[in-house]
C-alpha positions in Angstrom: 48.2 -15.7 5.5 48.3 -15.5 9.3 51.7 -16.5 11.0 53.7 -15.5 7.9 55.8 -12.4 7.8 55.4 -10.3 4.8 58.6 -9.4 2.9 56.8 -6.7 0.8 57.9 -3.2 1.4 55.2 -1.0 3.2 53.7 1.7 0.9 55.1 5.1 1.4 52.6 7.9 1.9 53.4 11.1 0.1 51.7 14.3 1.2 49.6 16.0 -1.6 50.4 19.6 -2.6 48.2 22.1 -0.7 46.8 23.4 -3.9 45.7 20.0 -5.1 44.0 19.4 -1.8 42.2 22.7 -2.0 41.1 22.0 -5.6 39.9 18.6 -4.7 37.9 19.8 -1.7 36.3 22.4 -3.8 35.4 19.8 -6.4 33.8 17.5 -3.8 31.8 20.4 -2.3 30.5 21.3 -5.8 29.7 17.7 -6.4 27.9 17.3 -3.0 25.8 20.6 -3.7 25.0 19.1 -7.3 23.7 15.9 -5.8 21.7 17.6 -3.1 20.2 19.9 -5.7 19.4 17.0 -7.9 17.8 15.2 -5.1 15.7 18.1 -4.3 14.4 18.9 -7.8 10.7 18.4 -8.3 9.6 15.4 -10.5 8.0 16.7 -13.7 7.7 13.3 -15.5 6.2 10.2 -13.7 6.1 6.8 -15.1 4.0 4.0 -13.5 7.2 2.3 -12.2 8.2 5.5 -10.7 4.9 6.1 -9.0 4.8 2.5 -7.6 8.3 2.9 -6.2 7.4 6.4 -4.6 4.3 4.9 -3.0 6.1 1.8 -1.6 8.8 4.2 0.0 6.7 7.2 1.2 3.2 6.2 1.5 2.3 7.0 5.3 -0.4 4.3 5.5 2.1 1.7 4.3 4.9 3.0 6.6 2.4 2.9 9.6 1.6 -0.8 8.8 5.3 -1.5 8.6 5.9 -0.1 12.0 2.9 -2.0 13.3 4.5 -5.1 11.9 7.7 -4.5 13.7 5.8 -3.7 16.9 3.9 -7.0 16.8 7.1 -8.8 16.0 8.6 -7.4 19.2 6.0 -9.3 21.0 7.9 -12.5 20.3 10.7 -11.3 22.4 8.4 -10.6 25.3 6.8 -14.0 24.8 9.9 -15.9 25.1 11.2 -14.2 28.4 11.2 -16.3 31.6 9.6 -14.8 34.7 11.9 -12.7 36.8 13.0 -14.0 40.3 11.8 -12.3 43.4 13.9 -10.9 46.3 12.7 -10.1 49.8 14.5 -8.6 52.7 13.1 -8.0 56.1 14.5 -6.7 59.5 12.8 -7.4 62.7 13.2 -6.4 66.5 15.4 -3.5 65.8 14.2 -1.4 68.7 15.3 -2.2 72.4 13.0 -4.7 74.2 10.7 -4.1 77.1 11.0 -5.7 80.5 12.0 -8.9 79.0 15.3 -7.6 78.2 17.2 -6.5 75.1 15.6 -7.4 71.7 17.7 -9.6 69.3 17.7 -8.3 65.7 16.4 -10.5 63.1 17.4 -10.2 59.2 15.8 -12.4 56.6 16.6 -12.6 52.9 14.5 -14.7 50.5 15.0 -15.4 46.9 12.4 -17.1 44.7 12.3 -18.1 41.1 8.9 -18.8 39.5 8.7 -21.9 37.3 6.0 -22.1 34.6 4.4 -25.4 34.1 2.2 -26.6 31.2 4.4 -25.3 28.4 3.2 -21.7 29.0 6.4 -20.1 27.5 6.3 -22.4 24.3 2.7 -21.6 23.9 3.2 -17.7 24.3 5.9 -17.8 21.6 3.7 -19.8 19.3 0.8 -17.3 19.8 3.2 -14.2 19.4 4.7 -15.8 16.0 1.2 -16.4 14.8 0.2 -12.7 15.6 3.3 -11.6 13.6 2.3 -13.7 10.6 -1.2 -12.2 10.7 0.2 -8.7 10.6 2.6 -9.6 7.9 -0.2 -10.7 5.7 -2.2 -7.6 6.6 0.9 -5.5 5.6 0.9 -7.4 2.3 -2.8 -6.5 1.9 -2.1 -2.9 2.4 0.5 -3.0 -0.5 -2.0 -4.7 -2.6 -4.6 -2.1 -2.1 -2.1 0.8 -2.5 -0.8 -0.8 -5.9 -4.2 -0.7 -7.1 -4.8 2.9 -6.1 -1.6 3.9 -7.8 -2.4 2.0 -11.1 -6.0 3.4 -11.1 -5.0 6.9 -10.5 -2.2 6.6 -13.1 -4.6 5.2 -15.7 -7.2 7.9 -14.9 -4.4 10.5 -15.5 -3.4 8.9 -18.8 -7.2 8.8 -20.0 -7.6 12.4 -19.0 -4.7 13.4 -20.8 -5.7 11.6 -23.9 -9.2 13.2 -23.6 -7.7 16.6 -23.1 -5.5 16.1 -26.3 -8.6 15.0 -28.4 -10.7 18.0 -27.1 -7.9 20.4 -28.1 -7.6 18.8 -31.5 -11.4 19.2 -32.0 -11.2 22.7 -30.9 -8.4 23.5 -33.3 -10.5 22.0 -36.2 -13.5 24.0 -35.1 -11.4 27.2 -34.7 -10.1 26.7 -38.2 -13.6 26.3 -39.5 -14.8 29.4 -37.5 -12.1 31.2 -39.2 -13.0 30.3 -42.6 -16.7 31.1 -41.9 -15.8 34.4 -40.6 -14.0 35.3 -43.8 -16.9 34.0 -45.9 -19.3 35.9 -43.7 -17.4 39.1 -44.2 -17.5 38.6 -47.9 -21.3 38.0 -47.7 -21.1 34.3 -48.9 -22.8 33.0 -45.8 -25.1 34.6 -43.1 -24.0 35.5 -39.7 -26.5 32.7 -38.5 -24.1 30.0 -39.8 -21.2 31.6 -38.0 -23.1 31.6 -34.7 -23.9 28.0 -35.0 -20.2 27.3 -35.1 -19.5 29.4 -32.2 -22.4 27.9 -30.2 -21.0 24.3 -31.1 -17.6 25.5 -29.8 -18.9 25.5 -26.2 -19.3 21.6 -26.3 -15.7 21.4 -27.3 -14.6 23.7 -24.6 -16.6 21.8 -22.1 -14.8 18.6 -23.0 -11.5 20.3 -22.7 -12.4 21.8 -19.3 -13.8 18.4 -18.1 -10.7 16.5 -19.1 -8.4 19.1 -17.6 -10.4 18.7 -14.3 -10.1 15.0 -14.6 -6.3 15.3 -15.1 -6.1 17.5 -12.0 -8.2 15.1 -9.9 -5.9 12.2 -11.1 -2.8 14.2 -10.2 -4.1 14.8 -6.8 -5.0 11.2 -6.2 -1.4 10.1 -7.4 0.2 12.7 -5.2 -1.9 11.3 -2.2 -1.1 7.7 -3.1 2.7 8.3 -3.4 2.7 10.9 -0.6 5.7 12.4 -2.4 6.5 16.1 -1.9 8.8 16.0 -4.9 6.0 15.8 -7.5 5.7 19.0 -9.4 2.1 20.6 -9.3 1.7 20.1 -13.1 3.7 16.8 -13.5 3.2 14.8 -16.6 2.5 11.1 -16.6 4.7 9.0 -19.0 2.9 6.0 -20.6 0.1 5.2 -23.0 -3.3 3.4 -22.9 -2.4 0.9 -25.7 -4.9 -2.0 -25.5 -3.3 -5.3 -24.3 -5.6 -8.3 -24.2 -5.4 -10.9 -21.5 -6.9 -14.4 -21.7 -8.0 -15.8 -18.5 -10.6 -18.3 -17.5 -12.7 -17.5 -14.4 -11.6 -21.0 -12.8 -8.0 -19.9 -13.2 -8.7 -16.6 -11.6 -10.5 -18.3 -8.7 -7.4 -20.5 -8.0 -5.0 -17.6 -8.2 -7.1 -15.5 -5.9 -7.4 -18.3 -3.4 -3.5 -18.9 -3.7 -2.5 -15.3 -3.7 -4.7 -12.8 -1.8 -3.0 -11.7 1.3 -6.2 -10.9 3.1 -7.2 -14.5 2.8 -3.8 -15.6 4.1 -4.3 -13.2 7.0 -7.6 -14.8 7.8 -6.0 -18.2 7.7 -3.2 -17.0 9.9 -5.8 -15.6 12.3 -7.4 -18.9 12.5 -4.0 -20.6 13.3 -3.4 -17.8 16.0 -6.8 -18.6 17.5 -5.7 -22.4 17.7 -2.6 -21.3 19.4 -4.5 -19.0 21.8 -6.6 -22.0 22.8 -3.4 -23.9 23.7 -2.1 -21.0 25.5 -5.3 -20.5 27.5 -5.2 -24.2 28.6 -1.5 -24.0 29.4 -2.3 -20.9 31.6 -4.7 -23.1 33.7 -1.8 -25.0 35.1 -0.3 -24.1 38.4 3.1 -22.4 38.6 5.6 -23.1 41.4 8.0 -20.9 42.9 10.9 -22.4 44.8 12.5 -20.2 47.5 15.6 -20.2 49.4 15.8 -18.3 52.7 18.7 -16.9 54.7 18.0 -15.8 58.3 20.3 -14.1 60.9 19.1 -13.9 64.5 21.8 -12.3 66.6 24.9 -14.4 66.1 23.0 -17.4 64.7 22.7 -18.0 60.9 20.1 -20.3 59.5 19.2 -21.3 55.7 15.8 -22.6 54.8 14.0 -23.7 51.6 10.4 -23.6 50.6 8.0 -23.5 47.6 4.9 -21.4 46.8 2.1 -22.8 44.9 -1.2 -21.0 44.1 -4.2 -23.1 44.8 -6.3 -22.9 41.6 -9.8 -23.8 43.2 -11.9 -21.2 41.7 -10.1 -19.5 38.9 -8.8 -22.1 36.4 -8.8 -19.8 33.5 -12.2 -21.0 32.3 -13.3 -17.7 30.9 -10.3 -17.2 28.6 -10.5 -20.9 27.4 -14.1 -20.2 26.5 -13.2 -16.9 24.8 -10.5 -18.5 22.8 -12.8 -21.3 21.6 -15.4 -18.7 20.5 -12.7 -16.7 18.8 -11.5 -19.8 16.8 -15.1 -20.3 15.6 -15.4 -16.7 14.6 -12.2 -16.8 12.7 -13.3 -19.7 10.7 -16.6 -18.0 9.9 -14.7 -14.8 8.9 -12.4 -16.7 6.7 -15.4 -18.3 4.8 -17.2 -15.1 4.4 -13.9 -13.5 3.0 -13.5 -16.2 0.6 -17.0 -15.8 -0.7 -16.6 -12.1 -1.0 -13.3 -12.5 -2.7 -14.6 -14.7 -5.4 -17.5 -12.2 -6.0 -15.0 -9.5 -6.4 -13.1 -11.6 -8.9 -16.5 -12.2 -10.7 -17.3 -8.5 -10.7 -13.9 -7.4 -12.0 -13.7 -10.1 -14.5 -17.3 -9.3 -15.9 -16.5 -5.6 -15.9 -13.2 -6.1 -17.9 -14.9 -8.3 -20.4 -17.6 -5.7 -20.9 -15.2 -2.9 -21.4 -13.1 -5.1 -23.6 -16.1 -5.8 -25.9 -16.9 -2.0 -26.1 -13.3 -1.2 -26.7 -13.0 -3.6 -29.6 -16.1 -2.3 -31.2 -15.1 1.3 -31.0 -11.6 0.6 -32.1 -12.4 -1.7 -35.0 -15.8 -0.4 -36.3 -17.3 2.9 -34.9 -14.1 5.0 -34.5 -12.8 4.3 -38.0 -16.3 5.1 -39.4 -16.7 8.2 -37.5 -13.3 9.4 -38.6 -14.0 8.6 -42.2 -17.3 10.5 -42.0 -15.7 13.3 -40.5 -12.9 13.5 -43.0 -15.3 13.0 -46.1 -17.8 15.6 -44.8 -15.0 18.0 -44.0 -13.6 17.6 -47.6 -17.0 18.1 -49.1 -17.9 21.1 -46.9 -14.8 23.0 -47.6 -15.6 22.7 -51.3 -19.2 23.8 -50.8 -20.7 20.2 -51.4 -22.4 20.0 -47.9 -24.0 22.3 -45.5 -22.8 23.6 -42.2 -25.2 21.5 -40.3 -23.7 18.4 -42.0 -20.2 19.6 -41.0 -21.1 20.0 -37.4 -23.0 16.9 -37.1 -19.9 15.0 -38.4 -17.6 16.7 -36.0 -20.0 16.1 -33.1 -20.2 12.3 -34.0 -16.5 12.0 -34.3 -16.0 14.0 -31.1 -18.4 11.7 -29.2 -17.1 8.5 -30.6 -13.3 9.4 -30.0 -14.0 10.5 -26.4 -16.1 7.4 -25.8 -13.1 5.3 -27.0 -10.8 7.0 -24.7 -13.1 6.4 -21.8 -13.5 2.8 -22.8 -9.7 2.5 -22.7 -9.6 4.0 -19.2 -12.4 1.9 -18.0 -10.9 -1.3 -19.4 -7.6 -0.6 -17.8 -9.3 0.3 -14.4 -11.2 -3.0 -14.5 -8.0 -4.8 -15.5 -6.2 -3.4 -12.5 -9.2 -4.1 -10.3 -9.1 -7.8 -11.5 -5.4 -7.8 -10.6 -6.2 -6.6 -7.2 -9.0 -9.2 -6.8 -6.7 -12.0 -7.7 -3.9 -10.6 -5.6 -1.1 -10.5 -8.5 -0.3 -9.7 -11.9 -2.5 -11.2 -14.8 0.5 -11.5 -17.0 2.3 -14.2 -15.1 
């Protein structure tokens, strides 16, 4: 406690041995190098949470909007400042006089302080704070759109990776069938025509693999653009799955959430509030300002002090144009808010309908068509290998399973794309 003397003995500092100091310094240098190297290592595995974190930290569009928010917020400082005083100095009759005799020098110092009337300063601060709120909601809307871009690109990457895996599995099955057919053709059990049919069918599977690889590359490019991170490796892998997760939401609840959460709607409402503040500011600026002045004058050996006031005569310009502009701007913001609300509800309807449609297709494929296609493929493959069915039956079963499995992956990707689109439409997570 203060004012009480300590009776404890001060700690004694003992110098460390030079060898220990050198060892410690070397260890710290190695640790710093390891930390630096680890920080610079490219990211080879990326989860959705990591992608969102990278985008929130490094995306240049988001950072530009953050700086804009700071710049607009600085306007509150300017709005709260009072007018600067004025200082005037003049010197007269400094040259010798004419026939009338010697001139008497005159020195005049004048100081004036403008005083704002009509509450101009308070109205300026109110308008500046309203502008900051508008930009803040616009920043939140940029974050909303960026979050959708990251989730959509990440889902595209997952779907492309799954499709690529299915295409490669199908190629492996076809390659095995081609190997068997080649052996049978060499023995003369089948004709070369059957072997060529398999080789021709292989092109479709190769095309699927090439399309999936291209889609995966495009999704990686989109993710890299959204995160704007230079640490992502060229062939980084996405960590996650496309497991179906159903969400029950009624359109009415979604409408309410969108009206409550969408930052662009909040920005429109804040713009309307700012327009109201600008109307008050324009009317306040129509008031006259006064500038009290104090003057000191020295004429030869004589000193005089005077006071005065300066008042502008607002006869012609009474800020009529700015008042009219502010009133029209207020009406524009009201109409813009109504238009945005209608568009926003339409986006919710569109995204909800798309999600429900993709959900229906997904459930049908998962519960009915995909199991049947898999069963047909396995049955035909078993019978074909034992000579019970023809090559055309085998190829047809493989083609049906290929189409159905790829369609299931596409439906999963489309469902999650619609899901995240609906999240963006309502301005928040659907799981809360």
